C-alpha positions as CSV (number, residue, x, y, z in Angstrom):
1,M,11.4,2.1,-8.6
2,Y,10.4,-0.3,-5.7
3,N,12.4,-3.7,-5.2
4,F,9.4,-5.9,-4.8
5,E,11.0,-9.0,-4.5
6,A,12.2,-7.1,-1.2
7,M,8.6,-6.9,-0.4
8,K,8.5,-10.7,1.2
9,N,10.4,-9.3,4.0
10,V,9.0,-6.3,5.0
11,G,7.0,-7.8,8.0
12,R,3.8,-8.0,6.2
13,E,1.8,-11.3,6.7
14,F,0.5,-11.1,2.8
15,W,1.6,-9.7,-0.4
16,Q,0.8,-9.9,-3.8
17,R,2.0,-8.2,-7.1
18,G,-0.6,-6.8,-9.5
19,G,-1.4,-3.7,-11.0
20,A,-3.6,-0.7,-10.0
21,T,-5.9,1.9,-10.9
22,T,-6.6,5.1,-9.2
23,D,-8.2,8.7,-10.0
24,W,-4.7,9.5,-10.4
25,F,-3.0,6.8,-12.4
26,R,-2.8,3.1,-13.9
27,W,0.1,0.7,-13.4
28,T,-0.2,-2.3,-15.4
29,W,1.2,-5.8,-13.8
30,P,4.0,-6.1,-12.5
31,C,4.1,-2.4,-11.4
32,A,1.9,-2.6,-8.3
33,V,2.2,-4.5,-5.0
34,L,-0.5,-4.9,-2.2
35,T,0.7,-5.6,1.1
36,A,-1.2,-6.3,4.4
37,D,-1.3,-7.3,7.8
38,A,-4.1,-7.3,10.4
39,G,-4.3,-3.3,10.7
40,T,-3.3,-1.9,7.3
41,I,-3.1,-2.6,3.6
42,Q,-0.7,-1.0,1.7
43,L,-0.6,-0.3,-2.1
44,L,2.8,0.4,-3.7
45,C,2.9,1.4,-7.1
46,A,6.1,3.0,-8.8
47,G,6.7,6.1,-7.3
48,S,3.3,5.9,-5.2
49,N,2.6,4.4,-1.7
50,L,-0.8,4.3,-0.7
51,E,-1.6,3.2,2.9
52,F,-5.2,2.4,4.2
53,P,-5.6,1.6,8.1
54,R,-8.5,-0.6,8.7
55,S,-10.3,2.1,10.7
56,R,-10.4,4.0,7.6
57,M,-11.7,1.3,4.9
58,T,-15.3,1.2,4.4
59,R,-15.6,-1.6,2.0
60,L,-13.4,-4.0,0.1
61,S,-15.0,-5.7,-2.8
62,R,-14.5,-7.5,-6.1
63,H,-14.3,-5.1,-9.2
64,V,-14.6,-6.5,-12.6
65,G,-12.7,-5.2,-15.5
66,I,-12.7,-6.4,-19.2
67,F,-10.0,-8.9,-18.6
68,S,-9.2,-9.1,-14.9
69,R,-10.7,-8.9,-11.7
70,G,-9.4,-6.7,-8.9
71,L,-9.9,-5.3,-5.4
72,R,-11.8,-2.1,-4.8
73,I,-10.6,-0.5,-1.5
74,Q,-13.2,2.2,-0.3
75,H,-12.1,4.4,2.3
76,T,-12.4,7.8,4.0
77,D,-9.2,9.2,3.7
78,S,-9.3,12.7,1.9
79,N,-5.5,12.4,0.8
80,S,-5.7,9.5,-1.0
81,P,-7.6,8.9,-4.4
82,E,-11.5,8.0,-4.1
83,F,-11.1,5.3,-6.6
84,V,-8.5,2.7,-5.7
85,V,-8.7,-0.9,-7.4
86,F,-5.6,-3.4,-7.2
87,W,-5.8,-5.8,-10.2
88,S,-5.1,-9.3,-9.0
89,P,-3.7,-12.3,-11.0
90,N,-5.1,-14.5,-8.6
91,Y,-8.2,-12.9,-7.0
92,R,-9.3,-16.0,-4.8
93,R,-5.8,-15.8,-3.2
94,L,-6.2,-12.3,-2.7
95,A,-9.4,-12.5,-1.0
96,D,-8.5,-15.6,1.1
97,G,-5.4,-13.9,2.5
98,L,-7.1,-10.8,3.4
99,R,-9.9,-12.8,5.0
100,H,-7.1,-14.8,6.9
101,L,-6.0,-11.3,8.2
102,G,-9.7,-10.7,9.3
103,Y,-11.2,-8.1,6.7
104,E,-14.4,-8.8,5.4
105,V,-14.2,-8.9,1.4
106,D,-17.4,-8.7,-0.4
């Protein structure tokens, strides 16, 4: 299991703890962490690490669930699950943080 508190020191400019859903698995809060810098968004889930370079992302958009809001990451990486959503406890903070790094979030 990852030491999520240590994520504050990994050199990423933004991070947020939440949950995640992919084609492969579902992780509830607090078992996922999204980290980002100007070139990469990384999703760390217990036992899994998905990394999306900016050049492979085609769209970042709001995804609405029954009780929560998340960030859908659409990409062209055939080695990663096609469906990827990071469930955020504070979507506005997440979207603003990514926009500050230069990402376009629908």
